[in-house]
N, C-alpha and C positions, 0 to 999 in steps of 0.2 A: 904459836906461829906454825909449828909442825902440825898441829891439829887443823889449822885452816887450809893449808896447802892441798891436802888430798881432796877435799870437797871442791875446792876451787879448780883443781886440775880436772877433776871429773866433770865439773860444769863446763869448762872450756872444751874438754874432749867431747862432751855431749853437744856443745854448740857446733863444734867442727863437724861432728858426724851429721847433725841435723842440717847444717849448711850443705854438706856434700850430698846428703839425701835429697834435699830440696833442689839442688842444682841438677842432680841426676834426673829428678822427676821433671824439671823444666826442660831439660835437653830432650828427654824422651818425648815430652808433649810437642816439642818443636819438630822433632823428627816425624812424629805422626802427622802434624799439620802440613809439613813439606810433602809427605807422601800423599796426603789428601789433595793438596794443591796440584801435585803432578797428575793424579788421577783425573781431577776436574779438567785440567788443561788438555789431557789426552782426550777426554770425552768431548770437550769443546772442539778440539781439532777434528775429531772423527765426525761430529755433527756437521761442522762447517764443510767438511769434505763431501758428506752426503748431500747437503744443501746445494753445494756447487754442482755436483753431478746431476741432481734433479733439475736445477736451473738450466744446465746445459741441455738436458733432455727436453725440457719445456720449450727452450728457445729453438731447438731443432724441429720440434713438432709444429711450433708456430710458423717456422719458415716453410715447412712442408705444406701446411694448410694454405699459407699465403701463395705458394707457388701453384697449388692445385686451383685455388680460386682465380688466380691470374690466368691460368690455362683455360679454365672454364669461360672466363670473361672474353678471352681472345677468340674462343670457339663461337660464343654467341655473337661477338662483333663480326666475325667472318660470315656467320649465317645471315645476320642483318644486312651486311654488305651485299651478300648474294641476292637476298630478297629485293633490296633497293635497286640493284642492277637489273633484276628481272622486271621490276615495275618500270624502271626507266625505258627498258626495251619495249614493254607493253604500251607505255605512253607514247613512245616514238611511233610505234606501229599504229596506234589509234589516231595520232596526229596525221599520219600519212593518209589513213583512210578518210578522215574528216576532210582533208585537203582535196582528195580525189572526189568525195561526195560533193564538196562545195563547187568543184569545177563542173560536175555533172549537173548540179542545180542551176548553175549559171547558164549552162547550155540549154536546159529545159526552160528556164525563164525567158531566154531569148526566143526559143521556139514558141512559147506561149504568147509572148508579146507579138510575135509576127502573126500567130493565129488570131489573137484578139483584134489586131488591125484588119485582118482579112474579114473577121466576123462583123466588125463595125461597118466595113465597106459593103459587105453583103446585105447588112441590115438596111443601110441607107438606100441601096439599090432596090431592096424589096419594098421599102416604104414608098419610094418613088413609083415603082410599078403598081402598088396597091392604090395610090392616089390617082394614077393615070387610069386604072381599070374602074375604080369606084367613082371616079369623077368627084371625089370629096377630099377636102383637106383634113389634116389631123384634128384640128379643132372642131370641124363639122362632124367627123366620125365620133369624137368624144361626146359631143352634145347628143348625137343619136343614140349612143350606147347608154348614156346616163338616163335618157328618156325611157329606153327599154327596161333598164334595171329598175327605175322608179315604178314602172307599170308592174313588173314582176313582184317587186317588193310590196306594193299595195295588195296584190292578190294573196301573197304569203301572209301579209298582216291580217287580212280578213279571215283567212283559214285559221291562223293562230288564235284569233279572237274567238272564233266559233269553237275551236278546240278547248280553249280555256273556259268558255261558258259551260261547255258540256262536262268538263272535268269538275267544275265547280258544282254543277247540279248533281253529278254522281257522288262527289265527296259529301255534299249535303245529305243525300239519301243514305250514304254509309254512316254518317255521324248520327243521323236519326235512328237508323237501325241499331247502332251501337248503344245509344241511350236506352232504347227499348229493351235490348238484350241485358244491359246492366241492371235495369229495373227488375227484369225477370229473374236474373241471377240472385239479386238481393232477396227476393221473395222466396225463391225455391232453390237456393244453393245446396242445401243438404240433399234434396231429392235428386238434383242433377248429379251430384257425386255418387249417389247410390245407383243411379241408372247406368252411368258410363264408366265408372272406375271403382276400384276397391283399394283401400289403404291397408297395408300390412305393417303392423308395428314391429320394430326390431329391438333386440336387447341392448345394442349399442351401435354406434356408427361404424365400427370396424367390420361389422357383418356385411356392410355394403360392398367392401372390397372382396369379400369371399363370395358374395352373390355374383359379382361381375366376373371374377376368376382371372386367371392369367390370360392376357390378350383378349379378354371378353368371352372365353369359351363357355363359361358356366351359364352366363345370361343368354348367349345364343342358343345353347342346348335347351334351356328352359323355354324360350320363346318359340323354338321350332317344335318342341314336343307338345306344348300346351296351346299353341296358336294364339298367344296373347302378346301384348306389348308391356314390357317391364320398364317403368320409368324410375330411374335412380337420380334424383335431383338433390338440391340443397336442403330439403325438408329433413330436420333432424330425427334420426332413429325411426325412419319409415321409408317404405317404397310403395309405389302405386302400380297396381295391376289394371291395365286398361284393355278393353276389347268390346266390340259392338255386340258379340254373342254373350249373353249373360251366363249361360251354362259353362262355356269355356272360361269366362272370367271367374266364376265361382270355383271351378276346379283349380285354376291358377292360384287363387287366393289361398285355398286350403293347402295346396302343395307347397306354396312359398312359406306359409306358417309352419308347416311340419319341418321343412328344411332348415329354417332358422332355429327352431327348437332343438332339432337333432344335431346340427352343426356339421354333418357330413354333406358337403356340397360339391359334387362332381358330376359330369354328364351321365354316367351309368346310374348313379343313385337318383339323379333327377328324373330320369325316365321311369325308374321303378316307382318312385313316389307318385308321379303323375298318373301312372296306370292304376295304382291303388286308390287314389283319390277320385279317379273317374268312376270306378266301381262304387265308391262310397257315395258319390253324388247321385249315381243312378238309383241307389237304394233310397236315398233321401227323397228323390223325386217320386218314387213309387209310394213311399209313406205319405208324402204330401198329397198325392192324388187320392189316396184312401181317406185322409183326414178331411180334405175339401169336400168329398162326397158325403162324408158323415155330417159336416157342418151345414151342407146344403140340404140334407135330408133325402139324398138320392140312394136308392137301393136297386140291386139287380144288374149292375154293370159288371162286365167281365174284367179280370185283372189287367188284360192288355190295354183296355180303354182307360182304366184308372192310372196305369203307368204313364200312358201318353199324356193324360191331363196333368200329371205331376210335373212334366217338363215345363208347364206354364208357370211353375213357381219362380223360375229364373227368367221368364220372358216378360217383356214389357211392350206395350203398344201405346204410342203417343205419351210415353212416360207413366202409364198406368200398369200396375202388376196384373198380369192376365189371369192368374189363378184366383186372386182376390176378386177380380172383375167377374169371373165366371160364377163364383159363389154369390156375389151380389146380384147378378142378373137372374140366377135361379130363384133367390128369395123374392125379388121383384116380380118375376113371372108368376110365382105361386100366389102372391097377393092379388095381382091383376086377374088371374084366372079364377080365383075364388070370388072376386067381386062380380065377374062377368058370367059366372056359372060354367066355365069351360073345364076341361080336364086338368086338374091341378098337377097331377103327377107327370103327364106328358109335357105340359108347359114348363114345369120346373126342370125336367131333364133336358128339354130343348134349350132353355136358357143356360143350363150348366155346361152343355157340350157345344154351344154354338161357335166358339172360337177354337175348337180342338185342333183344327187344321193349322193354326199358327205354330203348333209344336212340331210340324213336319214340313212346312212350306219352303224351308231353306234346303231341303234334301230332294224334293220332288218338284216337278213342273205343275203349274196350275195355281188357281187362287186358293186361299186358305178355306173358303166356304166349300168349294168343290172337293178339295182333298179331305176335309173333315167329314163331309157327308159320305164319301166313298169308303173311308176308313170305318166309320161307325156301321155302315151297311154290311161290311165284311164280318163284323163281330156281333151281329144280331140285335142291333139297336132298332126299336120300333120305327115303322115307316113315317109316322107323324113327326117323330124327332128328327129323322134324317132329312125330311123336307124342310123343317124349321132351320136346320143347320145350313142347308144348301141355299135357302131363299132369304137369309137375313140381310143380304146385300142386293136383293132383287136380281140375282143372276139367273134364278128359275122362278117360276110362278109359285106363289104361296097357296097351298092346298087346304089349309085348315086355320081355324082361329088361333090355334096354339102357336102356329108359325108367326102370325101377326103379333101375338103377345110377346114372343121371344125377341122379335125385332124391336118392339116398343121398349121392352125392358133393357135391351142393349143400348138404345139411344138415351134412355134416362140415365143409366149408369155412366155413360161416357160424357153426358152433357152437364152433369152436376158440377159446381164450381170446384176447381182444383184437381179434377180427375185426370185430365189429359193435357199434353202439350203436343201441338200439331206438327212439329218439325222432326221429331225423332223417328217416326215411322218411315218417312221418305229416306232419311239417312240410312236406316237399317236396310231398307230394300236396295239402296244403291250399293252398300257394302257387300251384301249377299250376292248381288248381280255381278259385282267385281270378282268375287271368289268363284262363282259358278263359271264365269267366262274363262278364268285362268285354268280351272280344273277341267275344262272341256277339251284341252289340247292333249294330243297323244303323248304318253310317257309321263304325265303329271301324276304324282302320287297324292300330294296334299297342296292346298292353296290357302293361305291366311292373309286377310287384309288387316293391317295394323296402321298405327299412327293416324287414326281418325280417317282412314281411307286414302291417305297420301302415299302409302307404300303397300305393295302386295309381295309376299314371300312365297315362292313356289318351290316345293321339294319334288324332285324328279326321281324316276327309277334309274339307277346308274347303269343297269344292264341294257336299257333302251335308249338312253340319251348319253352321248359322250360330251367331252368338254367343248368341242367345236359346235355341236348341235345345241348345247345349252345357251351359248351366246345367240345363235339364230332364233331359238325359242323365245328368249327375252325380247328380241326385236319384234317377232311376230305377234306376241301377246300385247306389247305396247301399241303396235300399229292397230290391232283389233280393238283395243280400248279406245284409241283416238276416234276410230270410225263408228263405234256403236254406242258410246256412253257420253254423257254430259257430266262434267265435274269442274270444280274450281281449281285453279292452279295447275299443278302437275302431279302425276302418279309415278312413283319409283317402282320399277319392276326388278325383282331380285330372284334369280334362279339359282337354287342350291343343289349341287350334285355331291352326294356323300357316299363313299363306299365303306363297307364294314366287313371285317373278317371275324367270324365267330367260330369258336371251337370249344370243346368241353374236356376237361381233365377227369378221367374216370379211374 
């Protein structure tokens, strides 16, 4: 028993100590939980206080915004009310004006009614007086007037019928001529294009805009410098150079080709290129004259004569190239002279030079036969040849058989089928006469006929012609054209006065 008690006592003591330790631990844990709960409660209270403060601030801000919006709305309402009041005042003012106007209209209507009554009374009085004077009633006057109107109407009807018949005949003639022209164009369209215009191909259609330039300055500078008409139409990647003078047309074609290849297109460069191409064409014509003389077998002609003959390379008469025509006439003359036993060399030279005057007749007065004969006489051409040139249109007497042979060969060359068209020569003469007439006025520097003779452009010297005189000059030239020339439609006269200031940086 004594052995059992100590362990039992120790066990009980351990249990008591464990119980106390466990209780202490539980109490300590409870105290910690209480402390944590108090901290959480304090944090919650602090957060609630902050939320309450924020809520109060938000409520205050909302109230302030509401008060501001209310104030703005009141201000807008006041402004709307002011505008409405102003409009009410305006409407009242307009209503008063309309009322006054209505009163005035009523007064004017009353006056007009009185005036209408007076006019009706005056009309009745006048009708009564007219019936008394004419001794005719209104019905009788109406019948007389209708009879007179019927008589006049019949006369007008007869005149209109005659006019319609004349117009029908004229229209029939025009249609017939158009049918013939269409047939000719179908047969000789390529030759017509070669005679009257040149087509210049372009690298692309954008080049057309550069050719025209800003406000058309490039194309105007080109037309004025070259004396041609540049047609920029819907034809893709090409422009047309048109001019009655084939030399100017060739210079324009070559210059336009160079400009499109170079790409630098502006007035100063255009003038430079045209001057260079003018020299180049002069060289080509000199070489063409020498080659034609070689082809025709002509020897002994001076260089001046050959250069003048070379100008015929770009000249046509009735649609026939004059240089080729000259070579052909020389060969025909040689054949005829050999058959007849005449002087072959004189006949050949006469046939070759017979139309040399056509290379200069637009610059000098006189027929091409007389001009050519005088030119050849100055440069030592034999007298037989000079007489053949002067007499091939019977303007002077033929003094030798060689002159008769040159005339016959000329007729044979021109009469062969397809050699000539008879309307082009008259057209060229009319165009040149138009240019010569314009150039004859004082102060005119250059004159170019373009648009198929429907327009003449005149460049005047700015130091002699001022702006006021330019307008008077245009009227004087137009009046002179009306009095001295015959032409279809109308001709537009343009006088161009241009001043230039030139200096050199050294």
